[in-house]
N, C-alpha and C positions, 0 to 999 in steps of 0.2 A: 769276196762277199761279205757285202755289212749283215752286222747282226739284225735280226728285226726284234722290234718293239714293241711290247705286248703288256697289258694291263693287269696288275695283278690279279690273282681272285685269295680272298681270304679264306683261311681254311675253316675246317667245321669248328676248332674250338674257339677262334678268333668270332667266328658268327655268334652273335648277342639274340635271342631270342625274344622277340619282340611281344609284350601282351598288347592282347587287343581287348580295348574296353569294353566293357558290360554296357548296349545302350539300355536302357529302363523303358520298358513300353511306355508310352504316352495315354495317361489316364481321361477319358474324356467325362465330364462332368457333367451332369444336368442342374436345369434351375432346381431342382428339387434338394438336392445333394448340397449345395450352396447355404451354408448357414451365418447369419449375419450377426454379429458379433455385437452391435452396436441396436441398440432400441430405443429409441425414442422413446420418449415420456409422453404418455395421454391422460396422466391423471389430473385431479382437479388443481387449478391457479388461482389465487387471490388475484384482484382485479379492482382498478382502484374507479369508485364512484362516478358515476357521470359526473354529477355536480360540483366535484373537485377540481378546482383546474389547477395545474401544476405545469412546472418548466419541463422542460424535455431531459433534462438532467434528474433532476427527479422521478421522472416515470422509468428512465433506465436505470436508479438505483431500486428504484420498487420493486421490477422485473426480473432485476438479481437476484430474488428472494421467493420467489413467485411460487415457486414448487417446494417450499421447505414446512417445515410444521413449525406447531406457534411456538413451543419455545424455541428452536434454532430461531426462529426470524428473532426474536429479540435480543436471542445472545449476538446473536450476527452484528446486529442494528447497535447494543451497547460497545460491541468491541469498536466498530468504523466511529462513533462519536467519539469516542475515547482516542484513537489514533486516526484519524480522519484523511492522511495522507501517508505514504510510504517511508517507515523511515530509515536509513541506515548507514552508515559509516565509512570510515575510508582515511588514510593517514595520509599525509601530506610527506614525500622526503627532500625537504629542504629547509633549507636553515630562514628564509624569511616566512613573517608569519605575514598572513594575509587579514584582512579586517575586509568584511562585506560592509558593500554600503547600504544607508542606510534608507533608501526607495528601493533595495532587493531585498530588508529583511521586511520590510511593512508588503510587501507583495506578497511574499510566502506567506509572511502569518496572517493577509486578509485572504490568502486560496484557502487555508488552513480551515478558516474560520466559516468561511463562505458555505466549504465539505460537512464541515460539522452540523451548521446547522442546516444543511439538505437533508443530512441523516434524520438529524432530529424532527423533520416534517416528514420524512417517510415514517418513522416511529410513530406519531402521531396520528396517520393513515390509517398505518395497522392495527393501532390501538383500538381505534374505533370501529374499525369491522369486527376485532376479535369481540369487543364487548356487544357491537349487536349480534353477532353468530352465537354468544354464549345467551343472549335473550328467546333467542328464535327456537335454539334447542333445549330451554325450559319448557319455552310455548308450547314446542311440538310433543314435550315429556310428559306433560299435563294433558295435551288433549289424550293422546292414548292412553294415560291411567284414567282420562273421568269415561272413553271411550269401554275400556275394559271394564270398569267396575261395573256399568248400565249391564254391559252381558254378562250377567251372573249364572254360571250350567247347573247349578243344585239348589233346591231352595230348605232339604233336611240333610242333615249330617251322616254322611255313610256308615258310621258307628253305632250310633244313637236311635236313628232312620227317625227323628225328632226335629221341629225347628229348633234350632239349636237360642240357647240361653244366655252363653258369654259365648258372643260372635266371633270367631278370625275371621278376615276376610283375606284371601289369598289371590294377589292381582300377578297375572301371567300376560305380559306385555307380548309378548311374541305372536301368542294366540290367538289375542285381543278379547278376552275374557277372565272370569276371576270366576272363585271357588271361595264356598264357606263351610266354614268348620263350627264343631264347637271347640271351646279351649281345651278343656280335661282330655276328648280326643287325641288330638293334634299332641298333647304333651305327652300322652301312654304310645303315640305310634312313634315317638323321638326315641322315648326308654327304651323300647322294643326293640329300634332297628340300632342303635348304639350298644345295647347290650347283648348283642345278635351274640352266639354262641353255639359253638359244636363241641358234643361230649363234653371235658371241662377246658376248651381252650376257645379266650374270646374270640368275637369276631364281629368289630363292631360293624354296619353299614348305614350310607349313608340314608338320609331322613328322606321320605319320597312321598310325594300329591299321592294320596290313595285311590283319586278318581283318575287321574292320567299315567302312574305307575315311573314319572319323569319323576326323577333327584330335585329339589328344589334349587331354586338357584341362592345366590348369597344375598339378594335384595331381598328375595320372601323369606330366609331365612331370619334374617334381621326384623324385618317386621312383624314376623310369627312372633318371636323372643318377645319384644316390643309387647305386642298385644296379648299376649297370654301373661306378663307378669303383671299386665295391670287391669287383668280378671282375677289375680290373686294365683292363679296356675304356673309355680314354678318347682323347680327340685335341684339335687345337686347336681345332677347332669347338663340341666338347660345350661346353668351358672357356669360351670367347666368347659363346656361346649364353646359358650361363647367366650370365657375367657380364651381358649383357640383362637379366637377369629372365625369360629365354623369352620374349621380343618381337622377333617377325621383324621389323616397321617398324625399331625400334631398331638391331636388328644390321646391316639391311640401310644404314645411315645410319652406321653407326659403322665398318663393315668393309667400305667400297663399294671401295677400291680392293684390299684381298685379293679380294673375290669375283672383282672384272675380273681378277683374274691367272688366280685357277682355274679361270673361263670362256673363258677365251684356253688353258689348259693343254690343259682338257678338246676343245674344238674341233680345235686340233692331232690329238690323242689317238682321238678316238671321231669324228670325221667325215671320214675322210681323202678322199672324194671333194671337198668343199669346198676340205678343203684344199690341194688339189691345185691347183685354180683360184685360189689367192689365191698359193701360193709362184709358180705361171708369172709370175702379174701382176707379181709384185715382181722376178724375175728379167728380167721383159720390161721392167720401166724402169728396171734398174741395166743393161741388156746396151743400150739407144739413148742412155743418159749417156755412155756407153764407148763409142759408135759399132760396138757387135761386129755381124758381117753378119749376114743374114739366114738365111742358111742355118742358123748358127751357133744360132739364135733356135730355129729350127726344128727342128734336131737334140738341141733340151734337151727339146722339148713331147717329143716322139719317143722320147725315154731317159726318162723320166719315167713312157712308160704302157708301156714294154716291162720299165723295171728299177724299180719302184718302193721295193726295199728296198736299193738301192745305197748304196755309202756317199756316195755324192757326191749321192742327191736327198735323203739323209739331214743330209746336211752345210747342205742349202738350208731344207731344214726346218725345222733348229733355228733356222739365222740369221735366217730370215723371225719363227719364233715370237720370237725374243730383241729383236727391232725391234719390234712391237708391243707385248710387255710393255713395253720401255723407253718406249716412247713415253706409256703410261698412268703410267708412273712420273715420267713429266718428270725421265727422270734423261741427262742431255746429258752427261755422260762417258760414259757407256754408248753412247751413240747414236754419237759420234763413234769410240770403240773398232768398234763394228759397221760403219759405214761401211768403215773399215782392214780389216776381217776380210771382207768382201765384195768389196773390190778383189782382194784377193789371192785371195778360192775364184772368183772369177770369170777371174780370169789360169788357175789351173788346169784349171778347165772349159775354156776356149777349147782346151786341147790332149787332152782328154778325150773332147769333143764330136766325133763323127763324123757 
């Protein structure tokens, strides 16, 4: 009996597991989900005037720069005039020296000169366009200024409530109007805003138009400064603010110490209640160092409340103010002088207080 032939079957060890590939679900996009990365230019384009006749080659060179700005156009044209054709270098790997024929040299030079002349023609066209554009901008700006000057919103100064004698005209081109102020009122407004402080800490603010509560623009600040100086209304604040190009942050950094001193002066002048607390604290600190009796310390507070305008109280206010200013200036010599003057003042106060 012949043996039967059967196809063998692999054992379980020999069977390899076949991994099924994960099929990603098909994503359906709508027209709203598609984002176009390419955005065609839709802004202004330079155009050759209709009366200028040029060749097609010059027109193509002109149109290659029609979306660029003024400075970039001139820079690109100057570069193309200097290098009108592409320049490249290559090495010849054989010993034979090749000398180009004269007619080829002449042809290449002629092509190069023609390209340079066409770029010069393009530059001439653009220069005329830019010149005309500048004239039109100046004309439109002058028209807007004259229209704003004719539309004056006020006739009296908002501070003095009178017709200004030293008038300063503030032109608001954006709102097509203008405002008139007294020069001294604007100067005080500048000083008040720039020297603004909280307690004894400077907090300068930008000067604003008193009739609109909107900060002045750079052009308005320059005009106001020029008109105030012409009327003889100026101060160190205006001069230094102008030296910082009317940049408030730069002014604050450069003159921080002066602003701090002005804040201290303003604090003792305009905030008598808070200054009283500060002077009493300073007196108490000196009195404790000198072992002054408690009844004398209490008598000083009582005297300050009953007689705030007395000579004794004014002396203590002045010496307290001097101390804070000297501490800000880090003037060690003046601090020693203040200590000596304070000791003398404390001695005289001892016999004056009851």
